[in-house]
N, C-alpha and C positions, 0 to 999 in steps of 0.2 A: 037366752040357749045357745048365745055364738061360742062359748065355752064347748060345748057339746058337739057342734061343727067342726070345730078346730081339735078335736082330741083324735089323737093318733093313734087308733089299735092295732097299727102294726107293728109297734114298739111293743117287747113283751113285758115290759115293766107297767105299762099303764092297765091293760087287763087284769095284770096281777094284783095290783093296787085296788083296780074298783070290785074284782072279785072277794079280795080278802076282806075290803070295807063292807060290802053288802051281808056276807057270812057272818061277820062281826055283830053288827046291826041285828040281823035277823035272829042269830041265836042269843042275844041278849035278849030280843022280845020275849023269847019261848023260855029265858031263864036257863040256859044251857050255857055252863061256864066253860067245858071244855072246847066246844065248838067254836066257841067266841073267840079263845088262845088260838084253836087253829086258824081262823080267820087273820085273827093278828098277826101269826105268823107267816102266813101269806103275804099280807101287807109290807111286813118288814120286810122280806126277801124282794119283793117288787121294788121298795125305796132303796135295796141294796144293789140291785142290778141298776137302777136308774143311775145311782152312784158312780157305779162302775164306768158305765157306758158314756156319761158325759166327761169323764175325765179319761179318756181313752190312753193317752201317752203316759198317764201315772196314776195306776190304780189307788185310789184313796184307802186308807185303812177302815176306814169308818162303812165303804162300801162292802167289806169283808166280815167288818162286826154286824152289819144289819142281818146280811145273809146266813150266819151263824145265830144268831140271835133267832132269825126266823126258823130256821131248822132245828133248832133247839124246841122254839116251843110248838113246833108242829108235833115233834117226837113226844114231848110231854104229854102232851094232850090225847096224841093218839094211844100214849102207854096208859092213860087215866080213862079212857074210853073201854079198852082192852080188858084191865084188871079190875 
């Protein structure tokens, strides 16, 4: 459990990745695909933020692509939940 002690919760992307993964797993356990997609969107945004923060001198296009994918997944799942 040393990795849990070394986990830096002050970095924004770490809780986003953990929360997105937890939401996706729990949603898949209750067979709710839309909530699982929302969790994957949160996780994608977290990985995108991590990519942008690690390379602060040069923003990587993959970071922006992951954030865009995350926002798209979250918007799509909210649309399916409302409609």
